[in-house]
N, CA, C and O atoms as a Maestro MAE file, in Angstrom:
{
 s_m_m2io_version
 :::
 2.0.0
}

f_m_ct {
 s_m_title
 :::
 protein
 m_atom[300] {
  # First column is atom index #
  i_m_mmod_type
  r_m_x_coord
  r_m_y_coord
  r_m_z_coord
  i_m_residue_number
  s_m_chain_name
  s_m_pdb_residue_name
  s_m_pdb_atom_name
  i_m_atomic_number
  :::
  1 25 0.851 -1.189 0.007 1 A "VAL " " N  " 7
  2 3 0.002 0.009 -0.010 1 A "VAL " " CA " 6
  3 2 0.916 1.223 -0.005 1 A "VAL " " C  " 6
  4 15 1.921 1.279 0.703 1 A "VAL " " O  " 8
  5 25 0.530 2.180 -0.815 2 A "CYS " " N  " 7
  6 3 1.335 3.377 -0.891 2 A "CYS " " CA " 6
  7 2 0.436 4.612 -0.778 2 A "CYS " " C  " 6
  8 15 -0.748 4.563 -1.108 2 A "CYS " " O  " 8
  9 25 1.002 5.689 -0.319 3 A "GLU " " N  " 7
  10 3 0.224 6.903 -0.095 3 A "GLU " " CA " 6
  11 2 0.978 8.075 -0.704 3 A "GLU " " C  " 6
  12 15 2.200 8.158 -0.584 3 A "GLU " " O  " 8
  13 25 0.262 8.975 -1.352 4 A "VAL " " N  " 7
  14 3 0.882 10.166 -1.937 4 A "VAL " " CA " 6
  15 2 0.599 11.361 -1.030 4 A "VAL " " C  " 6
  16 15 -0.543 11.621 -0.650 4 A "VAL " " O  " 8
  17 25 1.645 12.063 -0.701 5 A "VAL " " N  " 7
  18 3 1.522 13.263 0.147 5 A "VAL " " CA " 6
  19 2 2.071 14.433 -0.632 5 A "VAL " " C  " 6
  20 15 3.196 14.367 -1.127 5 A "VAL " " O  " 8
  21 25 1.301 15.513 -0.756 6 A "VAL " " N  " 7
  22 3 1.739 16.690 -1.459 6 A "VAL " " CA " 6
  23 2 2.207 17.699 -0.434 6 A "VAL " " C  " 6
  24 15 1.453 18.071 0.466 6 A "VAL " " O  " 8
  25 25 3.472 18.153 -0.566 7 A "LEU " " N  " 7
  26 3 3.999 19.119 0.363 7 A "LEU " " CA " 6
  27 2 4.097 20.484 -0.317 7 A "LEU " " C  " 6
  28 15 4.428 20.556 -1.500 7 A "LEU " " O  " 8
  29 25 3.816 21.566 0.411 8 A "PRO " " N  " 7
  30 3 3.856 22.868 -0.174 8 A "PRO " " CA " 6
  31 2 5.266 23.434 -0.347 8 A "PRO " " C  " 6
  32 15 5.418 24.483 -0.973 8 A "PRO " " O  " 8
  33 25 6.275 22.797 0.171 9 A "ASP " " N  " 7
  34 3 7.640 23.294 0.094 9 A "ASP " " CA " 6
  35 2 8.469 22.481 -0.891 9 A "ASP " " C  " 6
  36 15 8.178 21.318 -1.171 9 A "ASP " " O  " 8
  37 25 9.513 23.131 -1.410 10 A "ILE " " N  " 7
  38 3 10.454 22.416 -2.301 10 A "ILE " " CA " 6
  39 2 11.424 21.661 -1.424 10 A "ILE " " C  " 6
  40 15 12.048 22.249 -0.541 10 A "ILE " " O  " 8
  41 25 11.560 20.376 -1.650 11 A "LEU " " N  " 7
  42 3 12.479 19.556 -0.874 11 A "LEU " " CA " 6
  43 2 13.838 19.453 -1.554 11 A "LEU " " C  " 6
  44 15 14.873 19.532 -0.892 11 A "LEU " " O  " 8
  45 25 13.837 19.275 -2.875 12 A "VAL " " N  " 7
  46 3 15.057 19.093 -3.636 12 A "VAL " " CA " 6
  47 2 14.956 19.853 -4.947 12 A "VAL " " C  " 6
  48 15 13.910 19.863 -5.595 12 A "VAL " " O  " 8
  49 25 16.057 20.489 -5.330 13 A "LYS " " N  " 7
  50 3 16.094 21.140 -6.626 13 A "LYS " " CA " 6
  51 2 17.292 20.595 -7.410 13 A "LYS " " C  " 6
  52 15 18.442 20.751 -6.999 13 A "LYS " " O  " 8
  53 25 17.001 19.955 -8.542 14 A "PHE " " N  " 7
  54 3 18.030 19.387 -9.381 14 A "PHE " " CA " 6
  55 2 18.276 20.294 -10.565 14 A "PHE " " C  " 6
  56 15 17.370 20.996 -11.013 14 A "PHE " " O  " 8
  57 25 19.464 20.286 -11.064 15 A "SER " " N  " 7
  58 3 19.758 21.026 -12.292 15 A "SER " " CA " 6
  59 2 19.964 20.024 -13.427 15 A "SER " " C  " 6
  60 15 20.449 18.910 -13.229 15 A "SER " " O  " 8
  61 25 19.575 20.470 -14.623 16 A "LEU " " N  " 7
  62 3 19.790 19.627 -15.793 16 A "LEU " " CA " 6
  63 2 21.248 19.666 -16.201 16 A "LEU " " C  " 6
  64 15 21.978 20.581 -15.819 16 A "LEU " " O  " 8
  65 25 21.662 18.722 -16.942 17 A "GLY " " N  " 7
  66 3 23.008 18.760 -17.484 17 A "GLY " " CA " 6
  67 2 23.877 17.593 -17.117 17 A "GLY " " C  " 6
  68 15 25.074 17.612 -17.403 17 A "GLY " " O  " 8
  69 25 23.323 16.572 -16.493 18 A "GLY " " N  " 7
  70 3 24.108 15.414 -16.151 18 A "GLY " " CA " 6
  71 2 24.369 14.535 -17.353 18 A "GLY " " C  " 6
  72 15 23.719 14.661 -18.391 18 A "GLY " " O  " 8
  73 25 25.320 13.653 -17.199 19 A "VAL " " N  " 7
  74 3 25.692 12.734 -18.300 19 A "VAL " " CA " 6
  75 2 24.521 11.829 -18.632 19 A "VAL " " C  " 6
  76 15 24.333 11.470 -19.795 19 A "VAL " " O  " 8
  77 25 23.741 11.457 -17.650 20 A "SER " " N  " 7
  78 3 22.669 10.487 -17.890 20 A "SER " " CA " 6
  79 2 21.565 11.042 -18.782 20 A "SER " " C  " 6
  80 15 20.867 10.254 -19.420 20 A "SER " " O  " 8
  81 25 21.370 12.354 -18.860 21 A "ASN " " N  " 7
  82 3 20.304 12.860 -19.701 21 A "ASN " " CA " 6
  83 2 20.823 13.614 -20.924 21 A "ASN " " C  " 6
  84 15 20.042 14.287 -21.597 21 A "ASN " " O  " 8
  85 25 22.098 13.523 -21.226 22 A "ALA " " N  " 7
  86 3 22.655 14.144 -22.408 22 A "ALA " " CA " 6
  87 2 22.304 13.308 -23.648 22 A "ALA " " C  " 6
  88 15 22.392 12.081 -23.610 22 A "ALA " " O  " 8
  89 25 21.911 13.961 -24.735 23 A "PRO " " N  " 7
  90 3 21.618 13.185 -25.957 23 A "PRO " " CA " 6
  91 2 22.861 12.530 -26.511 23 A "PRO " " C  " 6
  92 15 23.956 13.089 -26.446 23 A "PRO " " O  " 8
  93 25 22.686 11.336 -27.060 24 A "SER " " N  " 7
  94 3 23.817 10.588 -27.638 24 A "SER " " CA " 6
  95 2 23.323 9.708 -28.794 24 A "SER " " C  " 6
  96 15 22.119 9.566 -29.011 24 A "SER " " O  " 8
  97 25 24.251 9.137 -29.511 25 A "VAL " " N  " 7
  98 3 23.891 8.238 -30.610 25 A "VAL " " CA " 6
  99 2 23.166 7.009 -30.074 25 A "VAL " " C  " 6
  100 15 22.225 6.527 -30.706 25 A "VAL " " O  " 8
  101 25 23.583 6.498 -28.930 26 A "SER " " N  " 7
  102 3 22.895 5.327 -28.371 26 A "SER " " CA " 6
  103 2 21.479 5.670 -27.958 26 A "SER " " C  " 6
  104 15 20.587 4.827 -28.057 26 A "SER " " O  " 8
  105 25 21.254 6.897 -27.495 27 A "THR " " N  " 7
  106 3 19.871 7.351 -27.173 27 A "THR " " CA " 6
  107 2 19.036 7.379 -28.431 27 A "THR " " C  " 6
  108 15 17.872 6.979 -28.418 27 A "THR " " O  " 8
  109 25 19.621 7.851 -29.519 28 A "CYS " " N  " 7
  110 3 18.870 7.901 -30.790 28 A "CYS " " CA " 6
  111 2 18.470 6.477 -31.223 28 A "CYS " " C  " 6
  112 15 17.332 6.261 -31.641 28 A "CYS " " O  " 8
  113 25 19.368 5.534 -31.127 29 A "LYS " " N  " 7
  114 3 19.065 4.165 -31.484 29 A "LYS " " CA " 6
  115 2 17.951 3.590 -30.586 29 A "LYS " " C  " 6
  116 15 17.028 2.925 -31.056 29 A "LYS " " O  " 8
  117 25 18.072 3.867 -29.303 30 A "ARG " " N  " 7
  118 3 17.069 3.338 -28.358 30 A "ARG " " CA " 6
  119 2 15.695 3.920 -28.628 30 A "ARG " " C  " 6
  120 15 14.698 3.198 -28.613 30 A "ARG " " O  " 8
  121 25 15.634 5.234 -28.877 31 A "ARG " " N  " 7
  122 3 14.330 5.859 -29.167 31 A "ARG " " CA " 6
  123 2 13.724 5.302 -30.450 31 A "ARG " " C  " 6
  124 15 12.511 5.105 -30.529 31 A "ARG " " O  " 8
  125 25 14.568 5.045 -31.463 32 A "TYR " " N  " 7
  126 3 14.045 4.454 -32.705 32 A "TYR " " CA " 6
  127 2 13.471 3.080 -32.459 32 A "TYR " " C  " 6
  128 15 12.393 2.769 -32.966 32 A "TYR " " O  " 8
  129 25 14.158 2.243 -31.695 33 A "ASN " " N  " 7
  130 3 13.676 0.901 -31.396 33 A "ASN " " CA " 6
  131 2 12.405 0.936 -30.562 33 A "ASN " " C  " 6
  132 15 11.527 0.090 -30.733 33 A "ASN " " O  " 8
  133 25 12.297 1.907 -29.662 34 A "GLU " " N  " 7
  134 3 11.101 1.999 -28.805 34 A "GLU " " CA " 6
  135 2 9.929 2.646 -29.466 34 A "GLU " " C  " 6
  136 15 8.797 2.200 -29.280 34 A "GLU " " O  " 8
  137 25 10.161 3.713 -30.255 35 A "SER " " N  " 7
  138 3 9.046 4.551 -30.704 35 A "SER " " CA " 6
  139 2 8.990 4.840 -32.194 35 A "SER " " C  " 6
  140 15 8.024 5.445 -32.659 35 A "SER " " O  " 8
  141 25 10.001 4.424 -32.963 36 A "GLY " " N  " 7
  142 3 9.938 4.627 -34.401 36 A "GLY " " CA " 6
  143 2 10.654 5.865 -34.902 36 A "GLY " " C  " 6
  144 15 11.389 6.521 -34.164 36 A "GLY " " O  " 8
  145 25 10.425 6.173 -36.168 37 A "SER " " N  " 7
  146 3 11.207 7.211 -36.860 37 A "SER " " CA " 6
  147 2 10.932 8.620 -36.404 37 A "SER " " C  " 6
  148 15 11.839 9.451 -36.449 37 A "SER " " O  " 8
  149 25 9.716 8.939 -35.961 38 A "ARG " " N  " 7
  150 3 9.431 10.289 -35.478 38 A "ARG " " CA " 6
  151 2 10.274 10.640 -34.277 38 A "ARG " " C  " 6
  152 15 10.862 11.718 -34.193 38 A "ARG " " O  " 8
  153 25 10.318 9.701 -33.348 39 A "ARG " " N  " 7
  154 3 11.106 9.919 -32.143 39 A "ARG " " CA " 6
  155 2 12.613 9.957 -32.472 39 A "ARG " " C  " 6
  156 15 13.367 10.698 -31.840 39 A "ARG " " O  " 8
  157 25 13.037 9.172 -33.444 40 A "LEU " " N  " 7
  158 3 14.438 9.197 -33.863 40 A "LEU " " CA " 6
  159 2 14.798 10.573 -34.387 40 A "LEU " " C  " 6
  160 15 15.863 11.092 -34.054 40 A "LEU " " O  " 8
  161 25 13.941 11.181 -35.196 41 A "LEU " " N  " 7
  162 3 14.198 12.527 -35.733 41 A "LEU " " CA " 6
  163 2 14.303 13.553 -34.614 41 A "LEU " " C  " 6
  164 15 15.157 14.438 -34.668 41 A "LEU " " O  " 8
  165 25 13.472 13.450 -33.631 42 A "LEU " " N  " 7
  166 3 13.516 14.368 -32.478 42 A "LEU " " CA " 6
  167 2 14.839 14.193 -31.721 42 A "LEU " " C  " 6
  168 15 15.463 15.179 -31.328 42 A "LEU " " O  " 8
  169 25 15.254 12.974 -31.521 43 A "GLU " " N  " 7
  170 3 16.513 12.710 -30.817 43 A "GLU " " CA " 6
  171 2 17.715 13.195 -31.619 43 A "GLU " " C  " 6
  172 15 18.676 13.692 -31.031 43 A "GLU " " O  " 8
  173 25 17.689 13.063 -32.952 44 A "ILE " " N  " 7
  174 3 18.759 13.557 -33.798 44 A "ILE " " CA " 6
  175 2 18.823 15.081 -33.692 44 A "ILE " " C  " 6
  176 15 19.910 15.652 -33.602 44 A "ILE " " O  " 8
  177 25 17.666 15.739 -33.703 45 A "LEU " " N  " 7
  178 3 17.620 17.189 -33.556 45 A "LEU " " CA " 6
  179 2 18.199 17.602 -32.204 45 A "LEU " " C  " 6
  180 15 18.976 18.554 -32.140 45 A "LEU " " O  " 8
  181 25 17.842 16.914 -31.134 46 A "LYS " " N  " 7
  182 3 18.389 17.204 -29.813 46 A "LYS " " CA " 6
  183 2 19.887 17.018 -29.780 46 A "LYS " " C  " 6
  184 15 20.597 17.839 -29.199 46 A "LYS " " O  " 8
  185 25 20.383 15.963 -30.387 47 A "LEU " " N  " 7
  186 3 21.814 15.693 -30.433 47 A "LEU " " CA " 6
  187 2 22.549 16.773 -31.209 47 A "LEU " " C  " 6
  188 15 23.617 17.216 -30.787 47 A "LEU " " O  " 8
  189 25 21.995 17.201 -32.333 48 A "ALA " " N  " 7
  190 3 22.595 18.278 -33.115 48 A "ALA " " CA " 6
  191 2 22.644 19.577 -32.352 48 A "ALA " " C  " 6
  192 15 23.660 20.272 -32.369 48 A "ALA " " O  " 8
  193 25 21.555 19.917 -31.678 49 A "LEU " " N  " 7
  194 3 21.530 21.146 -30.881 49 A "LEU " " CA " 6
  195 2 22.524 21.072 -29.728 49 A "LEU " " C  " 6
  196 15 23.201 22.055 -29.424 49 A "LEU " " O  " 8
  197 25 22.613 19.921 -29.093 50 A "TYR " " N  " 7
  198 3 23.570 19.717 -27.992 50 A "TYR " " CA " 6
  199 2 24.998 19.936 -28.470 50 A "TYR " " C  " 6
  200 15 25.794 20.599 -27.805 50 A "TYR " " O  " 8
  201 25 25.315 19.367 -29.641 51 A "ASN " " N  " 7
  202 3 26.670 19.522 -30.160 51 A "ASN " " CA " 6
  203 2 26.942 20.947 -30.686 51 A "ASN " " C  " 6
  204 15 28.064 21.443 -30.585 51 A "ASN " " O  " 8
  205 25 25.940 21.578 -31.228 52 A "PHE " " N  " 7
  206 3 26.117 22.940 -31.795 52 A "PHE " " CA " 6
  207 2 26.165 23.997 -30.706 52 A "PHE " " C  " 6
  208 15 27.024 24.877 -30.742 52 A "PHE " " O  " 8
  209 25 25.257 23.928 -29.736 53 A "LEU " " N  " 7
  210 3 25.173 24.957 -28.693 53 A "LEU " " CA " 6
  211 2 26.104 24.709 -27.517 53 A "LEU " " C  " 6
  212 15 26.505 25.639 -26.817 53 A "LEU " " O  " 8
  213 25 26.437 23.455 -27.313 54 A "GLY " " N  " 7
  214 3 27.181 23.117 -26.077 54 A "GLY " " CA " 6
  215 2 26.200 22.795 -24.971 54 A "GLY " " C  " 6
  216 15 25.033 23.180 -25.042 54 A "GLY " " O  " 8
  217 25 26.660 22.098 -23.957 55 A "ALA " " N  " 7
  218 3 25.787 21.631 -22.888 55 A "ALA " " CA " 6
  219 2 25.071 22.763 -22.161 55 A "ALA " " C  " 6
  220 15 23.868 22.675 -21.917 55 A "ALA " " O  " 8
  221 25 25.798 23.827 -21.812 56 A "LYS " " N  " 7
  222 3 25.240 24.912 -21.033 56 A "LYS " " CA " 6
  223 2 24.024 25.531 -21.726 56 A "LYS " " C  " 6
  224 15 22.964 25.645 -21.111 56 A "LYS " " O  " 8
  225 25 24.153 25.922 -22.955 57 A "TYR " " N  " 7
  226 3 23.070 26.608 -23.653 57 A "TYR " " CA " 6
  227 2 21.985 25.656 -24.121 57 A "TYR " " C  " 6
  228 15 20.826 26.050 -24.251 57 A "TYR " " O  " 8
  229 25 22.351 24.401 -24.376 58 A "TYR " " N  " 7
  230 3 21.341 23.396 -24.738 58 A "TYR " " CA " 6
  231 2 20.369 23.221 -23.574 58 A "TYR " " C  " 6
  232 15 19.155 23.235 -23.773 58 A "TYR " " O  " 8
  233 25 20.897 23.056 -22.361 59 A "TYR " " N  " 7
  234 3 20.033 22.822 -21.202 59 A "TYR " " CA " 6
  235 2 19.264 24.086 -20.820 59 A "TYR " " C  " 6
  236 15 18.161 23.979 -20.284 59 A "TYR " " O  " 8
  237 25 19.798 25.260 -21.071 60 A "ARG " " N  " 7
  238 3 19.018 26.477 -20.884 60 A "ARG " " CA " 6
  239 2 17.828 26.516 -21.824 60 A "ARG " " C  " 6
  240 15 16.720 26.870 -21.424 60 A "ARG " " O  " 8
  241 25 18.064 26.149 -23.073 61 A "LEU " " N  " 7
  242 3 16.990 26.113 -24.061 61 A "LEU " " CA " 6
  243 2 15.916 25.090 -23.663 61 A "LEU " " C  " 6
  244 15 14.724 25.393 -23.712 61 A "LEU " " O  " 8
  245 25 16.331 23.899 -23.277 62 A "ILE " " N  " 7
  246 3 15.407 22.860 -22.859 62 A "ILE " " CA " 6
  247 2 14.577 23.336 -21.647 62 A "ILE " " C  " 6
  248 15 13.359 23.163 -21.607 62 A "ILE " " O  " 8
  249 25 15.257 23.928 -20.679 63 A "PHE " " N  " 7
  250 3 14.558 24.424 -19.490 63 A "PHE " " CA " 6
  251 2 13.526 25.456 -19.877 63 A "PHE " " C  " 6
  252 15 12.397 25.415 -19.387 63 A "PHE " " O  " 8
  253 25 13.886 26.378 -20.743 64 A "HIS " " N  " 7
  254 3 12.954 27.433 -21.174 64 A "HIS " " CA " 6
  255 2 11.696 26.827 -21.809 64 A "HIS " " C  " 6
  256 15 10.580 27.214 -21.463 64 A "HIS " " O  " 8
  257 25 11.872 25.894 -22.723 65 A "PHE " " N  " 7
  258 3 10.697 25.341 -23.395 65 A "PHE " " CA " 6
  259 2 9.912 24.369 -22.524 65 A "PHE " " C  " 6
  260 15 8.698 24.254 -22.692 65 A "PHE " " O  " 8
  261 25 10.554 23.672 -21.609 66 A "LYS " " N  " 7
  262 3 9.833 22.738 -20.770 66 A "LYS " " CA " 6
  263 2 9.099 23.428 -19.637 66 A "LYS " " C  " 6
  264 15 8.004 23.000 -19.270 66 A "LYS " " O  " 8
  265 25 9.661 24.469 -19.081 67 A "TYR " " N  " 7
  266 3 9.108 25.055 -17.868 67 A "TYR " " CA " 6
  267 2 8.651 26.497 -18.027 67 A "TYR " " C  " 6
  268 15 7.505 26.809 -17.703 67 A "TYR " " O  " 8
  269 25 9.485 27.361 -18.502 68 A "GLU " " N  " 7
  270 3 9.130 28.779 -18.604 68 A "GLU " " CA " 6
  271 2 8.046 29.008 -19.663 68 A "GLU " " C  " 6
  272 15 7.083 29.732 -19.409 68 A "GLU " " O  " 8
  273 25 8.189 28.407 -20.833 69 A "TYR " " N  " 7
  274 3 7.198 28.603 -21.897 69 A "TYR " " CA " 6
  275 2 5.845 28.042 -21.488 69 A "TYR " " C  " 6
  276 15 4.811 28.650 -21.765 69 A "TYR " " O  " 8
  277 25 5.843 26.894 -20.837 70 A "GLN " " N  " 7
  278 3 4.572 26.273 -20.415 70 A "GLN " " CA " 6
  279 2 3.883 27.091 -19.348 70 A "GLN " " C  " 6
  280 15 2.653 27.123 -19.307 70 A "GLN " " O  " 8
  281 25 4.632 27.758 -18.478 71 A "LYS " " N  " 7
  282 3 4.028 28.617 -17.435 71 A "LYS " " CA " 6
  283 2 3.275 29.770 -18.081 71 A "LYS " " C  " 6
  284 15 2.193 30.141 -17.626 71 A "LYS " " O  " 8
  285 25 3.855 30.349 -19.159 72 A "ARG " " N  " 7
  286 3 3.189 31.480 -19.799 72 A "ARG " " CA " 6
  287 2 2.012 31.084 -20.622 72 A "ARG " " C  " 6
  288 15 1.084 31.880 -20.767 72 A "ARG " " O  " 8
  289 25 1.993 29.860 -21.190 73 A "THR " " N  " 7
  290 3 0.904 29.454 -22.033 73 A "THR " " CA " 6
  291 2 -0.190 28.690 -21.315 73 A "THR " " C  " 6
  292 15 -1.255 28.453 -21.885 73 A "THR " " O  " 8
  293 25 0.054 28.301 -20.075 74 A "SER " " N  " 7
  294 3 -0.986 27.570 -19.312 74 A "SER " " CA " 6
  295 2 -2.043 28.554 -18.823 74 A "SER " " C  " 6
  296 15 -1.737 29.699 -18.489 74 A "SER " " O  " 8
  297 25 -3.293 28.090 -18.785 75 A "PRO " " N  " 7
  298 3 -4.391 28.987 -18.339 75 A "PRO " " CA " 6
  299 2 -4.329 29.256 -16.842 75 A "PRO " " C  " 6
  300 15 -5.169 29.982 -16.310 75 A "PRO " " O  " 8
  :::
 }
 m_bond[299] {
  # First column is bond index #
  i_m_from
  i_m_to
  i_m_order
  :::
  1 1 2 1
  2 2 3 1
  3 3 4 2
  4 3 5 1
  5 5 6 1
  6 6 7 1
  7 7 8 2
  8 7 9 1
  9 9 10 1
  10 10 11 1
  11 11 12 2
  12 11 13 1
  13 13 14 1
  14 14 15 1
  15 15 16 2
  16 15 17 1
  17 17 18 1
  18 18 19 1
  19 19 20 2
  20 19 21 1
  21 21 22 1
  22 22 23 1
  23 23 24 2
  24 23 25 1
  25 25 26 1
  26 26 27 1
  27 27 28 2
  28 27 29 1
  29 29 30 1
  30 30 31 1
  31 31 32 2
  32 31 33 1
  33 33 34 1
  34 34 35 1
  35 35 36 2
  36 35 37 1
  37 37 38 1
  38 38 39 1
  39 39 40 2
  40 39 41 1
  41 41 42 1
  42 42 43 1
  43 43 44 2
  44 43 45 1
  45 45 46 1
  46 46 47 1
  47 47 48 2
  48 47 49 1
  49 49 50 1
  50 50 51 1
  51 51 52 2
  52 51 53 1
  53 53 54 1
  54 54 55 1
  55 55 56 2
  56 55 57 1
  57 57 58 1
  58 58 59 1
  59 59 60 2
  60 59 61 1
  61 61 62 1
  62 62 63 1
  63 63 64 2
  64 63 65 1
  65 65 66 1
  66 66 67 1
  67 67 68 2
  68 67 69 1
  69 69 70 1
  70 70 71 1
  71 71 72 2
  72 71 73 1
  73 73 74 1
  74 74 75 1
  75 75 76 2
  76 75 77 1
  77 77 78 1
  78 78 79 1
  79 79 80 2
  80 79 81 1
  81 81 82 1
  82 82 83 1
  83 83 84 2
  84 83 85 1
  85 85 86 1
  86 86 87 1
  87 87 88 2
  88 87 89 1
  89 89 90 1
  90 90 91 1
  91 91 92 2
  92 91 93 1
  93 93 94 1
  94 94 95 1
  95 95 96 2
  96 95 97 1
  97 97 98 1
  98 98 99 1
  99 99 100 2
  100 99 101 1
  101 101 102 1
  102 102 103 1
  103 103 104 2
  104 103 105 1
  105 105 106 1
  106 106 107 1
  107 107 108 2
  108 107 109 1
  109 109 110 1
  110 110 111 1
  111 111 112 2
  112 111 113 1
  113 113 114 1
  114 114 115 1
  115 115 116 2
  116 115 117 1
  117 117 118 1
  118 118 119 1
  119 119 120 2
  120 119 121 1
  121 121 122 1
  122 122 123 1
  123 123 124 2
  124 123 125 1
  125 125 126 1
  126 126 127 1
  127 127 128 2
  128 127 129 1
  129 129 130 1
  130 130 131 1
  131 131 132 2
  132 131 133 1
  133 133 134 1
  134 134 135 1
  135 135 136 2
  136 135 137 1
  137 137 138 1
  138 138 139 1
  139 139 140 2
  140 139 141 1
  141 141 142 1
  142 142 143 1
  143 143 144 2
  144 143 145 1
  145 145 146 1
  146 146 147 1
  147 147 148 2
  148 147 149 1
  149 149 150 1
  150 150 151 1
  151 151 152 2
  152 151 153 1
  153 153 154 1
  154 154 155 1
  155 155 156 2
  156 155 157 1
  157 157 158 1
  158 158 159 1
  159 159 160 2
  160 159 161 1
  161 161 162 1
  162 162 163 1
  163 163 164 2
  164 163 165 1
  165 165 166 1
  166 166 167 1
  167 167 168 2
  168 167 169 1
  169 169 170 1
  170 170 171 1
  171 171 172 2
  172 171 173 1
  173 173 174 1
  174 174 175 1
  175 175 176 2
  176 175 177 1
  177 177 178 1
  178 178 179 1
  179 179 180 2
  180 179 181 1
  181 181 182 1
  182 182 183 1
  183 183 184 2
  184 183 185 1
  185 185 186 1
  186 186 187 1
  187 187 188 2
  188 187 189 1
  189 189 190 1
  190 190 191 1
  191 191 192 2
  192 191 193 1
  193 193 194 1
  194 194 195 1
  195 195 196 2
  196 195 197 1
  197 197 198 1
  198 198 199 1
  199 199 200 2
  200 199 201 1
  201 201 202 1
  202 202 203 1
  203 203 204 2
  204 203 205 1
  205 205 206 1
  206 206 207 1
  207 207 208 2
  208 207 209 1
  209 209 210 1
  210 210 211 1
  211 211 212 2
  212 211 213 1
  213 213 214 1
  214 214 215 1
  215 215 216 2
  216 215 217 1
  217 217 218 1
  218 218 219 1
  219 219 220 2
  220 219 221 1
  221 221 222 1
  222 222 223 1
  223 223 224 2
  224 223 225 1
  225 225 226 1
  226 226 227 1
  227 227 228 2
  228 227 229 1
  229 229 230 1
  230 230 231 1
  231 231 232 2
  232 231 233 1
  233 233 234 1
  234 234 235 1
  235 235 236 2
  236 235 237 1
  237 237 238 1
  238 238 239 1
  239 239 240 2
  240 239 241 1
  241 241 242 1
  242 242 243 1
  243 243 244 2
  244 243 245 1
  245 245 246 1
  246 246 247 1
  247 247 248 2
  248 247 249 1
  249 249 250 1
  250 250 251 1
  251 251 252 2
  252 251 253 1
  253 253 254 1
  254 254 255 1
  255 255 256 2
  256 255 257 1
  257 257 258 1
  258 258 259 1
  259 259 260 2
  260 259 261 1
  261 261 262 1
  262 262 263 1
  263 263 264 2
  264 263 265 1
  265 265 266 1
  266 266 267 1
  267 267 268 2
  268 267 269 1
  269 269 270 1
  270 270 271 1
  271 271 272 2
  272 271 273 1
  273 273 274 1
  274 274 275 1
  275 275 276 2
  276 275 277 1
  277 277 278 1
  278 278 279 1
  279 279 280 2
  280 279 281 1
  281 281 282 1
  282 282 283 1
  283 283 284 2
  284 283 285 1
  285 285 286 1
  286 286 287 1
  287 287 288 2
  288 287 289 1
  289 289 290 1
  290 290 291 1
  291 291 292 2
  292 291 293 1
  293 293 294 1
  294 294 295 1
  295 295 296 2
  296 295 297 1
  297 297 298 1
  298 298 299 1
  299 299 300 2
  :::
 }
}
C-alpha cells in the first residue's frame, strides 16, 4: 500500500546537465527501437543542438521550453 503526500515546500532542486540525460547516438538508437522514426528525428535534432550549442546553452533552451514557456501558455 502506498500513499501520496503533497508538500507545499520544495524539498530538492536538481539542475539539468548530467551525463545520464545528455543526448547521444545510443539514445537515438534506443528511441528508434522504442518509438519509431518520429522519435528518432527528435533525438537527432536534440543531439545536433547539444553539439552545436554546447551543454550549457542546450540545457538552458530545454529548461525554457519545458518550464518557462509552459508557465506562460498555461491557463
